[in-house]
Each structure stands twice: as C-alpha cells, then as structure tokens.
C-alpha positions, 0 to 999 in steps of 0.5 A: 901092483907097477903098471906096464911100461911101454917096450914096443916101437907101436906102443912107445908111438902111442903113448906119445900120440902119434899112433897108427897114422898111416896104417896099411889097410893089409897090415895084419892087427895085432889082436890076431897076435898072441896076447897077454890075457892079464893086460888091458889097455886104456887110451888116455885122450889129452884132456883131465877128465878121460885121465881121471876116468882111467886113473879110476878104472886102472886101480880098480883092475889092479888092486880089487882084480888082479890085472896089469892094466898099460895107460896109453897117451893118444889122440882122439882119432889114433885111439880108434885107429889103435883099437882097430889094429888091436893095440888098444881095449878101451876108450873111456869117454868118447865124444861122439865121433859118429863118422869114425864108428861108421869107419871103424864099426860094424858097417865099416871094419867091425874092428869096434862096439859102442859100450854103452854110457859111461853115466857122464853127460857131456857139452862142449861150447863157447864161454867167457867169465860170468863178470864179463856177461853181466857187464854186457848181456848181449855177449851172451847171444851170438848176434851179440857177440859178433858185435862184440867181438873187439873186446877180445883183441889181444895183441897176437890178434890185432884188430880181431878179436881172439877165440882161445882153443885147448889143443889143436887136436881135440875135435872141435867145430870153432872155425866153421862157427866163425865162418858162418856167424861172420865173427871177427875172431882168430883161434889161438889155441893154448897147445894143451888143456892144461895150459887153456887152463891157466891162462883162462885163470890168469885172465879171471883173476885180473878180470879180463876178457877172455872167450874160449871153448870149453866143455862140462864135465870139468872141474874147473866149471865148479871153480869159476863162474862160467857163462856159455854163448847161446847159438842156434841148436844143433840139428841134423846136418848142421855140421856136415860142412866143416868150413860153415857150421850154423849152430851150437856143438850137440850134447853128448851121452859120453860112452864106451867104445871097446875092441870087439876082440876084447868084447868077444873074450867077455872076462871079468876085466871087460864085464867090469868096464862094461858095468861102470857108470859114474857122474860129472860129479865123480869124474870131477872129483878126481880130476880136481885132485890130478890138476891140483897135483896129486899123483893120477894114481893117488887121486884114484885111490883117494876116490875109491876109498871114499867111494865104494859103494859106487864102485862094488856095483860095477865088479862083476860076478865071481870076480874074485877067481881072478885075484891073485 
C-alpha cells in the first residue's frame, strides 16, 4: 500500500523539517478539524534509528492492519510543535526533552501524552576509536583528554582540537561541556548523521584520531570498536545552564510521545503503537540495512518477515476488523 504523499502547505513544511517554528498562540489546531481516521502520521527525526522504527511501524500498520501512513521528516522540537497543532500523531523515539513535555504535556498545553517505553535504552556521549585509547589510556578520562586535545587538531580547527558533531539540529550539550571542563576543542558539524558516520569510518579505516558525539542504540557501535570518554555522572540540575555543563549526558529510557487526540480516539492504530516495544538489537538490524542502501520499506519488510514472534505481540485484540 503506498504511503500518502505530502500535499498541504503545512505538511510540506514538515517534510523538510521547518514546520510550525513560529505558530501563533491563537492558531486553530488541526486536530479540531476533520481528519482521515484511517491515516497515521509518524515523525521521522534526523537519525537512522528513528527512521528504522518508523518504517517498521508503518509497514505493519499498512500491511497487517489496513491503515495508511505518512512518514514526515522533521527535527525534534518542530515535531513536538506538530503534535501540539494536530499535524502529527506520534513521535516514536523521544530523547528526554523534559522542557518540551512541560510545555506541551498535562501541565502545559495538554496536547501530548507520554506513551511509555519503546524498549530501547539510549545514551549519548563522547567517543573515539579504541585503537587511539589503547595508545593513550588517559584520553578516556576528561582530565587526560583536556591535556591532549592537540591530538585532534585539524586544518579547519587550527590550534584547537576538533570535536566532530552530527547535525546542528540535534539536542546536544557539547559546548557546555567544553566550557565547563576547559577543553581546547572546537565543534565542527558534519551536517547530518550520515555525513558524520562517513567521516568517522574514513578516519577509522586510516587509524586517524577522531573525537565525536555519538549514541546508542546505533548500528555503527556494532561495526567499529569505539570507546567512550568518562565524565562526572549526570545529576539533577547539572545541565540547567546550557553554557556550563559539568557532567555527562544522562541515560535515557527512550519513550513514545502521542498526540492527545490520537490517544483519546483509542483505535487499533493507537493500541498497536502503545503495545510496541523492542530492543536496541532489533532497531540496529533495520537501521544497518537502511544505512547499507536497502530501501527503508524493504528493510522493514525483511525484519518483519524474520521476526513474527516479536511483532505479533504488538497487534491489538480485534485488529482484524480493520483489514480492507
């Protein structure tokens, strides 16, 4: 079943990641208007793990349950705004964002609902190739790294070391950590997650130094031998000042965020997504196929064909009534 094309002006903006950035507080929410009850609109954020989850959910909603789906590429914060305005139904992989939940959740606009765990355990940190850490173990602690940032100098950063970021749109605390731990590092953004991975792979193949922002779950963690830099553990309040963050990233129990109206409809699509829970390994299998060039919907189909014992547990009771 083909996915619904992006048609309206609002949805076209969402598709390029620029939706609803400046929404008037008096705007009429689209969830107050007529909406196709057979259509499920899913956010795809800017990393391959988000795409992997969205593709598998869309494939099962379409092929097993008879729904149409619309996968909408949008950055993290605008996807919350889209839920608030009724232009999306679900974010499948939320990395914290307590500030956005406070704004749009029950204590704020009351337009979004915490959908519970995806089963994925998430973490973000500073990484380098293990071959580099084995040559200089001090690099794996922030104090030793601070004394050796010259190892990461590049033509672009001059006398400062390079810290390789992914997309400037990702929610990060790297500059605050650089400031707090007095690191002579300059952040250079690759532009996208894919571009960052390509650069890391190139330097890894040549056994060159590279220090970079990265995360779990991610298929690259299973391909390359990477080591994480140790910082003081995250504690409540340590990241309140974005310009001075003297702690590591927190660990995340990744969760879903639903549009409240979608939850209140309580149909089979919502119950299916509510039931969905899988592992980091499940996501990495799909993400790796996508990264290797397989069409995302085909990657989802491969995973679905190989894992019926997993996804059949997500199907809600009585869903067969929706088949067309």
